[in-house]
C-alpha positions as CSV (number, residue, x, y, z in Angstrom):
1,M,63.9,-13.8,29.2
2,N,64.6,-12.0,32.5
3,V,62.5,-8.9,32.4
4,R,62.9,-6.1,35.0
5,V,60.5,-3.2,35.0
6,Y,61.4,-0.2,37.1
7,E,58.1,1.6,37.6
8,Y,56.3,4.2,39.7
9,A,52.9,3.1,41.0
10,K,51.3,6.5,40.5
11,C,52.5,6.8,36.9
12,S,49.7,6.2,34.3
13,T,52.3,5.4,31.6
14,C,53.8,2.7,33.9
15,R,50.3,1.2,34.5
16,K,49.7,1.1,30.7
17,A,53.0,-0.6,30.2
18,L,52.4,-3.2,32.9
19,S,48.9,-3.9,31.5
20,F,50.5,-4.4,28.1
21,L,52.9,-7.0,29.6
22,D,50.1,-8.7,31.5
23,S,47.9,-8.9,28.4
24,K,50.8,-10.6,26.5
25,K,51.5,-12.9,29.4
26,V,55.0,-11.7,29.8
27,A,56.6,-12.6,33.2
28,Y,58.5,-9.7,34.8
29,A,59.9,-8.4,38.1
30,K,58.3,-5.1,39.1
31,I,60.8,-2.8,40.9
32,P,59.8,0.5,42.5
33,I,62.0,3.1,40.8
34,V,61.9,5.7,43.5
35,E,63.0,3.4,46.3
36,Q,65.3,1.3,44.2
37,P,66.6,3.2,41.1
38,P,68.5,1.3,38.3
39,T,72.1,0.7,39.1
40,V,75.0,2.5,37.5
41,A,75.7,-0.7,35.5
42,E,72.0,-1.0,34.3
43,L,71.9,2.7,33.4
44,G,75.2,2.3,31.4
45,L,73.7,-0.7,29.6
46,M,70.6,1.3,28.7
47,L,72.7,4.2,27.5
48,K,74.4,1.8,25.1
49,I,71.0,0.4,24.0
50,L,69.8,4.0,23.3
51,G,72.9,4.7,21.2
52,G,74.5,7.0,23.7
53,D,71.5,9.4,23.9
54,L,71.9,10.4,27.6
55,K,68.9,12.8,27.7
56,R,66.6,9.9,26.9
57,L,67.4,8.4,30.3
58,F,66.0,11.4,32.0
59,N,62.4,12.1,33.0
60,T,62.5,15.5,31.4
61,S,58.9,16.3,32.3
62,G,59.3,15.5,36.0
63,E,59.1,18.1,38.7
64,L,62.5,17.1,40.2
65,Y,64.2,17.5,36.8
66,R,63.0,21.1,36.6
67,E,63.6,21.9,40.3
68,M,67.2,20.7,40.1
69,G,67.8,22.5,36.8
70,V,69.1,19.3,35.2
71,A,68.6,20.5,31.6
72,E,71.2,23.2,32.1
73,K,73.5,21.0,34.2
74,L,73.5,18.3,31.5
75,K,75.3,20.7,29.1
76,T,78.5,20.5,31.1
77,M,78.0,17.3,33.1
78,S,80.1,14.2,32.3
79,T,78.3,11.0,31.3
80,D,79.6,9.3,34.5
81,A,78.3,12.1,36.7
82,A,74.9,12.0,34.9
83,I,74.6,8.3,35.4
84,K,75.5,8.5,39.1
85,L,72.9,11.3,39.5
86,L,70.2,9.0,38.0
87,A,71.3,6.0,40.1
88,K,70.7,8.1,43.2
89,N,67.4,9.7,42.2
90,G,64.8,7.3,40.7
91,K,62.4,10.2,40.1
92,L,64.9,11.6,37.5
93,V,64.8,8.3,35.5
94,K,62.5,8.0,32.5
95,R,59.9,5.4,33.3
96,P,59.0,2.8,32.9
97,F,62.7,1.7,32.6
98,V,62.8,-1.9,31.3
99,L,65.7,-4.3,30.8
100,A,65.0,-7.6,29.1
101,G,68.2,-9.5,28.4
102,D,70.3,-7.4,26.0
103,K,67.3,-5.2,25.1
104,G,65.9,-2.2,26.9
105,L,63.1,0.4,26.7
106,V,62.4,3.7,28.4
107,G,58.9,5.1,28.3
108,F,56.0,3.3,26.8
109,K,55.4,3.2,23.0
110,E,53.3,0.2,22.2
111,E,54.9,-0.4,18.8
112,E,58.4,-0.5,20.4
113,W,57.3,-2.8,23.1
114,K,55.6,-5.2,20.5
115,G,59.0,-5.4,18.8
116,I,60.6,-6.9,21.9
117,F,57.8,-8.8,23.6
118,L,55.9,-10.3,20.7
């Protein structure tokens, strides 16, 4: 399985997720989310995996999310515009952001991760 993990090195949740993968001996490619955000296509795939819940793609607790007033903008923003915004600003993307074949995860909830990687 081709596993891509978009992560931020200073993020404690990302470190927990990577430790989980390491402990389960899951091979993965680690991608720095700020320097190389997920592509429009990857974000579109994750949106489908998440059942169309656009807000789940966003790092709603992040400083940039608040500074940019994204919560208010999302009320009138098209899905395409939101995905393009995420593809340009890795700090806005919920992390870790993981694609594994036709499966995907945002954030780290161990039970969800066990369902995919065990």
